C-alpha positions as CSV (number, residue, x, y, z in Angstrom):
1,M,6.6,86.7,-54.1
2,S,9.0,89.3,-55.5
3,F,10.0,90.7,-52.1
4,D,11.0,87.2,-50.7
5,R,12.9,86.2,-53.9
6,L,14.9,89.5,-53.9
7,A,15.4,89.5,-50.1
8,R,16.8,86.0,-50.2
9,R,19.0,86.9,-53.1
10,W,20.3,90.1,-51.3
11,A,21.0,88.1,-48.1
12,A,23.0,85.5,-50.0
13,A,25.0,88.2,-51.8
14,S,25.6,90.3,-48.8
15,A,26.4,87.5,-46.3
16,A,23.9,89.1,-43.9
17,G,22.8,85.7,-42.5
18,P,20.7,82.7,-43.5
19,A,18.7,83.9,-46.5
20,D,15.4,82.5,-45.4
21,E,15.7,84.0,-42.0
22,V,16.8,87.5,-43.3
23,A,13.9,87.5,-45.8
24,A,11.4,86.5,-43.1
25,A,12.6,89.1,-40.7
26,A,12.6,91.8,-43.4
27,R,9.1,90.9,-44.5
28,S,7.9,91.0,-40.9
29,R,9.4,94.4,-40.5
30,V,7.6,95.7,-43.6
31,S,4.3,94.5,-42.1
32,R,4.8,97.0,-39.3
33,Y,5.7,100.0,-41.4
34,P,3.4,103.0,-41.6
35,P,0.5,102.4,-44.0
36,L,1.8,104.5,-46.9
37,I,5.2,102.7,-46.7
38,R,3.5,99.3,-46.6
39,L,1.5,100.2,-49.6
40,A,4.7,101.2,-51.5
41,F,6.2,97.8,-50.7
42,R,3.4,96.1,-52.7
43,V,4.8,97.9,-55.8
44,V,8.5,98.4,-55.3
45,P,9.8,94.8,-55.2
46,P,8.0,93.7,-58.4
47,L,9.3,96.8,-60.2
48,L,12.9,96.0,-59.1
49,E,12.5,92.4,-59.9
50,W,11.3,92.9,-63.5
51,L,12.3,96.4,-64.5
52,G,15.6,96.6,-62.4
53,P,17.6,94.6,-64.9
54,I,16.3,96.6,-67.8
55,V,17.0,100.0,-66.2
56,A,20.3,99.1,-64.6
57,L,21.8,96.5,-67.0
58,G,20.0,96.9,-70.2
59,R,18.7,93.3,-70.3
60,I,15.4,91.5,-69.8
61,G,15.0,89.0,-67.0
62,R,14.3,88.7,-63.2
63,A,16.7,90.4,-60.9
64,S,16.6,87.5,-58.4
65,A,17.8,85.1,-61.2
66,L,21.0,87.0,-62.0
67,G,24.3,85.5,-61.3
68,A,26.5,86.8,-58.5
69,E,28.5,89.2,-60.6
70,D,25.5,90.6,-62.5
71,F,23.5,91.0,-59.3
72,D,26.3,92.9,-57.8
73,R,26.4,95.2,-60.8
74,L,22.6,95.6,-60.7
75,E,22.8,96.8,-57.1
76,Q,25.6,99.2,-57.7
77,N,23.9,100.7,-60.8
78,L,20.6,101.1,-59.0
79,C,22.2,102.6,-56.0
80,G,24.0,105.3,-58.0
81,H,21.5,105.6,-60.8
82,R,21.2,109.1,-62.3
83,N,17.4,109.0,-62.1
84,L,16.3,110.1,-58.6
85,I,13.1,107.9,-58.7
86,V,15.0,104.8,-59.6
87,R,17.6,105.5,-56.9
88,S,15.0,106.2,-54.3
89,L,13.0,103.1,-55.0
90,Y,16.2,101.0,-54.6
91,Q,17.1,102.7,-51.3
92,L,13.6,102.2,-49.9
93,W,13.6,98.5,-50.8
94,R,17.0,98.0,-49.1
95,V,16.0,99.6,-45.7
96,P,14.2,96.6,-44.1
97,L,17.1,94.3,-45.3
98,A,19.9,96.6,-44.0
99,E,18.1,96.8,-40.6
100,Q,18.9,93.1,-40.2
101,V,22.7,93.7,-40.4
102,G,24.5,93.4,-37.1
103,D,21.7,94.4,-34.7
104,R,22.9,94.6,-31.1
105,P,21.5,92.3,-28.4
106,D,18.8,93.7,-26.1
107,P,20.2,95.9,-23.4
108,A,19.6,95.0,-19.8
109,P,16.4,96.6,-18.3
110,V,16.8,99.9,-16.5
111,A,14.2,101.5,-14.2
112,H,12.4,104.6,-15.4
113,P,11.1,107.1,-12.8
114,L,7.8,107.3,-14.6
115,E,7.2,103.6,-14.1
116,A,8.3,103.4,-10.4
117,P,5.8,102.0,-7.9
118,G,4.1,104.7,-5.9
119,P,1.9,107.6,-7.0
120,A,0.1,107.2,-10.3
121,R,1.0,109.5,-13.3
122,G,-0.8,112.5,-11.8
123,E,-4.4,113.2,-11.1
124,A,-7.2,111.8,-13.1
125,G,-10.1,113.9,-14.3
126,L,-11.4,115.8,-17.3
127,D,-11.1,119.5,-16.2
128,F,-7.7,121.2,-16.1
129,D,-6.2,124.7,-16.0
130,L,-3.8,123.6,-18.7
131,V,-3.6,120.8,-21.3
132,V,-0.2,120.4,-23.1
133,I,-0.1,118.3,-26.2
134,G,3.4,116.9,-26.4
135,S,6.0,116.0,-23.8
136,G,9.3,116.8,-25.4
137,A,11.5,119.8,-25.1
138,G,8.6,122.2,-25.5
139,G,5.8,120.6,-23.5
140,A,7.5,119.0,-20.5
141,P,9.3,122.1,-19.0
142,L,6.1,124.2,-19.2
143,A,4.0,121.5,-17.5
144,W,6.7,121.1,-14.9
145,S,6.8,124.9,-14.2
146,L,3.1,125.3,-13.9
147,A,2.2,122.1,-12.1
148,R,4.7,123.1,-9.4
149,R,2.8,126.4,-9.0
150,G,-0.4,124.6,-8.3
151,W,-1.9,124.5,-11.8
152,R,-4.0,121.5,-12.7
153,V,-2.1,120.2,-15.7
154,A,-2.5,117.3,-18.2
155,V,0.2,116.3,-20.7
156,V,-1.1,114.4,-23.7
157,E,1.6,112.3,-25.5
158,A,1.0,110.0,-28.4
159,G,4.1,107.9,-27.7
160,E,4.9,105.6,-24.8
161,V,7.6,105.6,-22.2
162,A,10.8,104.8,-23.9
163,R,12.7,101.7,-22.7
164,P,16.2,100.6,-23.7
165,V,16.0,98.3,-26.8
166,T,18.1,97.5,-29.8
167,P,18.7,100.4,-32.3
168,R,16.4,98.7,-34.8
169,L,13.5,98.5,-32.3
170,A,14.2,102.0,-31.1
171,M,13.7,103.3,-34.7
172,E,10.5,101.4,-35.0
173,R,9.0,102.4,-31.6
174,Y,10.3,105.8,-30.7
175,Y,10.9,107.7,-34.0
176,L,8.1,109.6,-35.7
177,Q,6.7,107.4,-38.5
178,Q,9.5,104.9,-37.7
179,G,12.1,107.4,-39.1
180,M,10.3,107.4,-42.5
181,V,9.3,111.0,-42.8
182,V,11.0,111.7,-46.0
183,S,11.2,114.5,-48.6
184,L,11.6,113.4,-52.2
185,A,11.9,117.0,-53.6
186,G,15.2,116.9,-55.5
187,G,16.7,114.3,-53.2
188,M,15.7,111.7,-50.7
189,I,16.0,113.4,-47.3
190,P,14.7,111.7,-44.2
191,V,13.7,114.2,-41.4
192,L,13.9,112.6,-38.0
193,A,12.0,113.3,-34.8
194,G,10.9,111.4,-31.7
195,R,7.6,109.9,-30.8
196,A,7.8,108.9,-27.1
197,V,7.3,110.3,-23.7
198,G,10.0,112.9,-23.7
199,G,9.7,113.5,-27.5
200,T,12.9,113.8,-29.4
201,T,14.9,114.4,-26.2
202,V,15.0,110.6,-25.6
203,I,16.5,109.8,-29.1
204,N,18.8,112.7,-29.7
205,S,22.5,113.0,-29.2
206,G,22.2,114.8,-25.9
207,T,24.2,117.8,-27.2
208,C,23.3,121.0,-25.3
209,L,24.3,124.4,-26.8
210,M,23.2,127.9,-26.1
211,P,21.7,129.8,-29.0
212,P,24.4,132.0,-30.6
213,P,24.0,135.8,-29.9
214,D,24.0,136.6,-33.7
215,R,21.0,134.3,-34.2
216,L,19.1,135.8,-31.3
217,E,19.8,139.3,-32.8
218,A,18.4,138.0,-36.2
219,W,15.3,136.7,-34.4
220,D,14.8,140.1,-32.8
221,R,15.0,141.8,-36.1
222,L,12.6,139.3,-37.8
223,A,10.0,138.9,-35.0
224,G,10.4,141.9,-32.7
225,T,11.5,139.8,-29.7
226,D,13.9,140.9,-27.0
227,F,16.1,137.7,-26.9
228,A,19.5,139.2,-27.7
229,A,19.0,141.9,-25.0
230,G,18.7,139.2,-22.3
231,G,15.0,138.4,-22.4
232,L,15.8,134.7,-22.7
233,D,18.8,134.5,-20.4
234,P,17.1,133.5,-17.1
235,Y,15.2,130.7,-18.8
236,L,18.3,129.4,-20.5
237,A,20.1,129.4,-17.2
238,A,17.2,127.6,-15.5
239,V,17.2,124.9,-18.1
240,W,21.0,124.4,-17.9
241,D,20.7,123.8,-14.1
242,Q,17.6,121.6,-14.2
243,L,18.9,119.1,-16.7
244,P,21.8,119.6,-15.6
245,V,24.2,120.2,-18.4
246,K,27.8,119.1,-18.0
247,V,30.9,118.9,-20.2
248,P,31.9,115.2,-20.1
249,E,35.4,114.0,-19.3
250,R,37.6,113.5,-22.3
251,S,37.9,109.8,-21.4
252,L,34.3,109.4,-22.5
253,L,34.9,110.6,-26.0
254,G,34.3,108.0,-28.7
255,P,37.2,107.0,-31.0
256,S,35.8,108.9,-34.0
257,N,36.0,112.1,-32.0
258,L,39.6,111.6,-30.9
259,L,40.7,110.7,-34.4
260,I,39.1,113.7,-36.0
261,E,40.6,115.9,-33.3
262,E,44.0,114.5,-34.1
263,G,43.5,115.0,-37.8
264,L,42.3,118.6,-37.5
265,L,45.3,119.4,-35.3
266,A,47.6,118.0,-37.9
267,L,45.9,120.3,-40.4
268,G,46.5,123.3,-38.1
269,R,43.0,123.5,-36.9
270,R,43.1,123.7,-33.1
271,D,39.8,125.0,-31.8
272,T,37.9,121.8,-31.2
273,Y,35.8,121.5,-28.0
274,V,34.1,118.9,-26.0
275,L,30.3,119.3,-26.4
276,P,28.3,119.9,-23.3
277,R,25.5,117.3,-22.7
278,N,22.5,116.6,-20.4
279,A,24.0,113.3,-19.2
280,P,26.0,114.1,-16.0
281,D,26.4,110.3,-15.2
282,C,27.2,109.2,-18.8
283,R,29.0,105.9,-19.1
284,G,29.8,106.1,-22.8
285,S,27.4,103.4,-24.0
286,G,27.6,104.8,-27.5
287,V,23.9,104.7,-28.5
288,C,22.5,108.0,-27.4
289,C,20.2,108.3,-30.4
290,F,18.5,104.9,-29.7
291,V,17.5,105.5,-26.0
292,C,20.2,105.6,-23.4
293,P,20.6,102.1,-22.0
294,T,21.6,103.3,-18.6
295,G,19.2,106.1,-18.1
296,A,22.1,108.6,-17.8
297,K,20.8,111.0,-20.5
298,R,18.3,113.3,-18.9
299,G,15.7,114.0,-21.5
300,T,12.5,115.6,-20.5
301,D,11.2,112.2,-19.5
302,R,13.7,112.2,-16.7
303,A,14.6,115.8,-16.0
304,F,11.1,117.4,-15.9
305,L,8.2,115.0,-16.1
306,P,8.8,113.0,-12.9
307,E,8.7,116.2,-10.8
308,A,5.7,117.5,-12.8
309,V,3.8,114.2,-12.1
310,A,4.8,114.4,-8.4
311,A,3.3,117.9,-8.3
312,G,0.0,116.5,-9.7
313,C,0.4,116.7,-13.4
314,A,-1.6,114.0,-15.3
315,L,0.6,112.3,-17.9
316,L,-1.6,110.6,-20.6
317,A,0.8,108.5,-22.5
318,S,0.0,106.6,-25.7
319,T,-2.9,109.1,-26.2
320,R,-3.6,111.0,-29.4
321,A,-5.2,114.4,-29.6
322,E,-7.9,114.1,-32.3
323,R,-9.9,117.3,-32.2
324,V,-9.5,120.8,-30.7
325,R,-12.3,123.4,-30.2
326,E,-11.8,126.8,-28.7
327,F,-14.6,128.6,-26.9
328,A,-14.8,132.0,-25.1
329,D,-14.3,130.5,-21.7
330,G,-12.0,127.5,-22.5
331,V,-10.8,124.8,-24.9
332,E,-12.0,121.3,-25.4
333,V,-9.6,118.6,-26.6
334,R,-10.9,115.2,-27.7
335,V,-8.3,112.5,-27.1
336,S,-8.1,108.8,-27.7
337,G,-5.9,106.4,-25.7
338,P,-5.8,103.3,-23.4
339,E,-8.9,104.6,-21.5
340,G,-10.9,105.1,-24.7
341,R,-12.1,108.4,-26.3
342,R,-12.8,111.3,-24.0
343,T,-12.9,115.1,-24.0
344,L,-10.6,117.2,-21.8
345,R,-11.6,120.7,-20.9
346,C,-9.1,123.4,-20.0
347,R,-8.6,127.2,-19.6
348,H,-5.5,127.2,-21.7
349,L,-4.1,124.8,-24.4
350,V,-0.5,124.5,-25.3
351,L,0.5,122.8,-28.6
352,A,4.0,121.2,-28.2
353,G,3.9,118.4,-30.7
354,G,6.9,119.6,-32.7
355,A,7.3,121.2,-36.1
356,F,5.1,118.4,-37.5
357,G,2.6,117.5,-34.8
358,T,1.7,121.0,-33.9
359,V,1.1,121.9,-37.6
360,G,-1.1,118.9,-38.0
361,L,-3.4,120.0,-35.2
362,I,-3.5,123.6,-36.3
363,R,-4.4,122.8,-39.9
364,A,-6.8,119.9,-39.1
365,N,-8.7,122.1,-36.7
366,R,-8.2,125.5,-38.4
367,L,-6.9,127.0,-35.2
368,G,-6.2,130.7,-35.1
369,S,-6.5,133.2,-37.8
370,A,-3.2,132.2,-39.6
371,W,-3.8,128.4,-39.7
372,R,-3.3,128.4,-43.5
373,M,0.3,129.6,-43.0
374,A,1.2,126.7,-40.6
375,G,3.5,124.3,-42.2
376,R,5.5,126.8,-44.2
377,D,9.1,127.9,-43.6
378,L,10.3,124.5,-42.5
379,R,14.0,124.3,-41.8
380,I,15.7,121.0,-40.9
381,H,19.5,121.6,-40.4
382,P,20.6,119.2,-43.2
383,A,23.4,117.0,-42.0
384,S,25.8,114.5,-43.5
385,K,28.9,112.6,-42.5
386,A,32.0,110.8,-43.9
387,F,33.3,107.3,-43.0
388,A,36.9,106.3,-42.7
389,Y,38.6,102.9,-42.4
390,F,41.6,102.6,-40.0
391,P,44.1,99.7,-39.7
392,R,43.0,99.0,-36.2
393,P,39.8,98.1,-34.4
394,L,37.9,101.0,-32.7
395,H,36.4,98.7,-30.0
396,G,32.8,99.0,-31.1
397,E,32.8,102.8,-30.8
398,R,32.1,102.9,-27.1
399,G,32.1,106.4,-25.7
400,V,30.0,109.5,-26.5
401,P,29.2,109.3,-30.2
402,Q,28.7,113.0,-30.6
403,G,31.3,114.3,-28.2
404,L,33.4,116.8,-30.1
405,G,32.5,120.0,-31.8
406,Y,34.3,122.3,-34.2
407,M,33.5,125.6,-36.0
408,A,35.6,126.1,-39.2
409,P,36.2,129.9,-39.7
410,D,36.1,129.3,-43.5
411,L,32.7,127.5,-43.3
412,P,30.7,129.6,-40.8
413,R,27.3,128.0,-41.6
414,L,28.5,124.5,-40.6
415,N,28.5,122.9,-37.2
416,F,30.9,120.0,-37.1
417,E,29.6,117.4,-34.6
418,G,30.4,113.8,-35.5
419,I,28.0,111.0,-34.8
420,H,28.8,107.3,-35.0
421,T,25.9,104.9,-35.6
422,P,25.5,101.1,-35.3
423,V,26.3,99.1,-38.4
424,G,22.6,98.4,-39.3
425,V,21.9,102.1,-39.4
426,A,25.2,102.8,-41.3
427,A,24.2,100.2,-43.9
428,Q,21.2,102.2,-44.8
429,I,23.0,105.5,-45.5
430,M,26.3,104.4,-47.2
431,P,26.3,105.4,-50.9
432,L,27.3,101.9,-51.9
433,A,25.8,98.5,-52.7
434,G,26.9,95.0,-53.4
435,E,30.6,94.0,-52.9
436,R,31.7,97.6,-52.3
437,Q,29.3,98.0,-49.4
438,R,30.2,94.6,-48.0
439,W,33.8,95.6,-47.8
440,W,32.9,98.5,-45.4
441,L,30.3,96.5,-43.4
442,D,32.6,93.6,-42.8
443,R,35.2,96.0,-41.4
444,Y,32.9,98.2,-39.5
445,E,34.8,97.7,-36.2
446,N,37.6,99.6,-37.9
447,V,35.4,102.4,-39.3
448,A,35.1,105.9,-37.8
449,S,32.7,108.6,-38.9
450,F,32.3,112.3,-38.4
451,G,30.0,114.9,-39.9
452,M,28.3,118.3,-39.7
453,S,25.0,120.1,-40.1
454,V,24.3,123.3,-42.0
455,Q,22.3,126.4,-41.1
456,D,20.0,125.9,-44.1
457,R,19.2,128.7,-46.5
458,A,16.3,126.7,-48.0
459,T,12.8,126.4,-46.5
460,G,10.3,123.7,-47.1
461,R,6.8,122.9,-46.0
462,V,4.8,120.1,-44.4
463,H,1.4,118.9,-45.4
464,F,-0.7,116.1,-43.9
465,G,-2.4,113.2,-45.7
466,G,-4.2,110.6,-43.8
467,G,-2.9,112.2,-40.6
468,H,0.7,111.6,-41.6
469,P,3.3,114.4,-42.3
470,Q,4.4,114.8,-45.9
471,V,7.5,116.9,-46.3
472,W,8.5,119.0,-49.3
473,Y,12.0,120.3,-48.8
474,R,14.6,121.0,-51.6
475,L,18.2,121.4,-50.4
476,D,19.7,124.7,-51.5
477,P,22.6,124.2,-53.9
478,R,24.7,126.5,-51.7
479,D,24.0,124.3,-48.6
480,A,25.0,121.2,-50.6
481,R,28.2,122.9,-51.6
482,D,29.0,123.9,-48.0
483,L,28.3,120.4,-46.8
484,G,30.6,119.1,-49.6
485,A,33.4,121.4,-48.5
486,G,32.8,120.2,-44.9
487,L,33.0,116.6,-46.0
488,L,36.2,117.2,-47.8
489,L,37.7,118.8,-44.7
490,V,36.6,115.8,-42.5
491,A,38.1,113.4,-45.1
492,R,41.5,115.3,-45.0
493,A,41.4,115.2,-41.2
494,F,40.8,111.4,-41.2
495,F,43.7,110.8,-43.6
496,A,45.9,113.1,-41.5
497,A,45.0,110.8,-38.5
498,G,46.0,107.7,-40.3
499,A,43.0,106.5,-42.2
500,Q,43.6,104.1,-45.1
501,R,40.3,104.7,-46.9
502,V,37.6,107.4,-46.8
503,L,34.0,107.2,-48.0
504,L,31.9,110.3,-48.8
505,P,28.1,110.2,-48.9
506,V,27.8,111.1,-52.5
507,L,26.3,109.5,-55.6
508,G,27.1,110.0,-59.3
509,M,30.7,110.9,-58.5
510,Q,33.7,109.4,-56.9
511,A,32.8,108.4,-53.3
512,E,35.8,106.3,-52.1
513,F,39.3,107.6,-51.7
514,G,42.6,105.9,-50.9
515,A,44.8,108.9,-50.2
516,E,44.4,112.6,-49.3
517,A,45.9,113.6,-52.7
518,D,42.9,111.9,-54.4
519,L,40.6,114.5,-52.7
520,D,42.2,117.3,-54.8
521,R,40.2,116.1,-57.8
522,V,36.9,116.9,-56.1
523,D,35.4,120.4,-56.3
524,P,32.8,121.1,-53.5
525,A,30.6,122.6,-56.3
526,E,30.2,119.1,-57.7
527,V,28.3,118.1,-54.5
528,T,24.8,119.0,-55.7
529,P,21.5,118.4,-53.8
530,A,20.7,115.4,-56.1
531,R,24.1,113.8,-55.4
532,L,24.4,114.3,-51.6
533,L,23.0,111.9,-49.1
534,C,21.9,113.8,-46.0
535,A,19.2,113.9,-43.4
536,G,17.4,116.5,-41.3
537,F,17.5,116.3,-37.5
538,H,15.9,119.6,-36.2
539,P,12.6,120.3,-37.9
540,Q,11.6,123.8,-37.0
541,G,9.9,127.1,-38.0
542,T,6.6,125.8,-39.2
543,A,4.5,128.0,-36.8
544,G,7.0,130.9,-36.5
545,I,6.9,133.9,-34.2
546,G,5.6,136.8,-36.2
547,R,3.9,134.5,-38.7
548,V,1.6,132.0,-36.9
549,V,2.1,133.0,-33.3
550,D,2.8,136.3,-31.6
551,R,5.9,137.3,-29.6
552,D,4.4,135.6,-26.5
553,Q,3.8,132.4,-28.5
554,R,0.0,132.8,-28.5
555,L,-1.6,131.5,-31.7
556,A,-2.7,134.5,-33.8
557,G,-6.4,135.1,-33.5
558,S,-6.7,132.9,-30.5
559,A,-7.3,133.8,-26.8
560,R,-6.4,130.5,-25.2
561,I,-4.1,128.5,-27.5
562,W,-0.3,128.7,-27.4
563,V,2.6,127.0,-29.0
564,A,5.8,125.8,-27.3
565,D,8.2,123.8,-29.5
566,A,10.7,124.4,-32.3
567,S,7.9,125.3,-34.7
568,V,7.9,128.8,-33.3
569,F,11.5,129.6,-34.3
570,P,11.6,132.7,-36.5
571,D,14.7,131.4,-38.2
572,S,17.4,128.7,-37.8
573,P,19.3,128.9,-34.5
574,R,22.2,127.1,-36.3
575,V,22.9,124.9,-33.3
576,N,21.2,121.9,-31.7
577,P,18.0,123.5,-30.5
578,Q,16.8,121.6,-27.4
579,I,18.1,124.2,-24.9
580,T,16.5,127.0,-26.8
581,I,13.2,125.1,-27.0
582,M,13.2,124.4,-23.3
583,A,14.0,128.1,-22.5
584,L,11.1,129.3,-24.7
585,S,8.8,126.8,-22.9
586,L,9.7,128.2,-19.4
587,R,9.3,131.7,-20.8
588,L,5.8,130.8,-21.9
589,A,5.0,129.4,-18.5
590,D,5.8,132.7,-17.0
591,R,3.6,134.5,-19.6
592,L,0.7,132.2,-18.8
593,A,1.1,132.6,-15.0
594,G,1.3,136.3,-15.4
595,A,-1.7,136.5,-17.8
596,S,-3.9,134.3,-15.6
597,A,-5.6,135.1,-12.3
598,G,-3.8,132.0,-11.0
599,P,-4.9,128.4,-10.9
600,A,-8.6,127.7,-10.8
601,T,-10.0,126.9,-7.4
602,A,-11.9,123.7,-6.8
């Protein structure tokens, strides 16, 4: 089998562990991939085995039969190949192998309030005042607000309650499509979102930022809202208190944050700040994006849903919404879950499945009069980061991985917010292969990283095939250039802090640097969309206010269906969006309470 032969060859070359064990673990991992990805793995390994040497080395033969030096050249040439398809196939093939590198041990179990003995997860039944599809930043606050006012509420969530696991298992269990929602339009860009009780809030960085006033003003101009005039302020304040949001002590900052701060200061850039977070009892475990192992991060699964359930909200976890039908007097939602297939009836339905899930339901059920427009105007806040090697260990990057923020006056569209990831995740995103990558992975205890996201100019779209999101997003060349300039700034800051080597996430151009002076040869304009390795973390805008929903977030042409998630954003908020999403959710709760005669009586 081509996959096994290549996997064993890769494991031997990379010193990732016993070749047979690594190959078996990778093959098992592939068997659990989403269907379309599994299908791709029937084709990709044979292509690389037989065509890889021709494409990358100009010779005929099997890749797995190459000698050590030639196999190393093969990997490096495939990784940086000028053809996007070749490069993407190689990167895809490497993912299940890289996942086996340096996975952490299972964390100790930690109690979750939604699994505590006592009351069940809300009332059972089929008739509700409100059904909410999605339990993340949009769905949970709204369910919490109305359940506490006496409404009969059900929350339908396709994911399960997230438990602390290894980063590799967290990606598999709690990320949408296992982290494999990818755009291949002009560059391979993964777009990440959560799939768990609590949605993306259980696998995000925990960063909490208020929407900038200039962005709210832009929204008002675009969609006729009243946000900049204070219409959103009471809801923002309520979210801030309920989470609650705190600025962590500096002692909790991870080493990457402290090093980049030191370097920026040496460059005369003084306005760094500690990022506020919804983790008031944070212990600095360093894996915020892979489920907090102590339960300190208060995603909606901890900050809102337990109180909602205590007030009578029914939480239907591991349950998918399959069909939605609106009638004059209510809405029917057919769901499928542990209790089988059944139909829920409600007076109001709120779609809160995120920029992908909500669009899937709107389009599949042709909901509202603007359903054909759902899925357009996708923004993703493209993000990238640089790596730096230091001559001393950084003690496993304990501390808050995304603890420091910076806004560069000369790069106003960028948000600098570093994030450090475990070695198995870093192995998938480094622009290197073979011996060059091994050098970095073998020294990962000495590696810091820091990055940024951009307020994207481009928009994309999302379609659905076989029920799975398919993203088409092409990075704007100006956004790539801005990210390139930001990466060069981070690289200079790392060198100023004492780094001995810096690695930039670029292909087809110099990526490794041994001194700050070497950076002078790089023009940010050389960093094009096809060369830059980046990812999207905040999918948004696919059912925007003024396009698919009205100013009150009601679906256009509908009387009883509403939307509460990042899909309603009229434009990019530039910053991490969870606080804004939650505030819009509470605003919608007030609109529903005001528009209704009150909870139905039994």
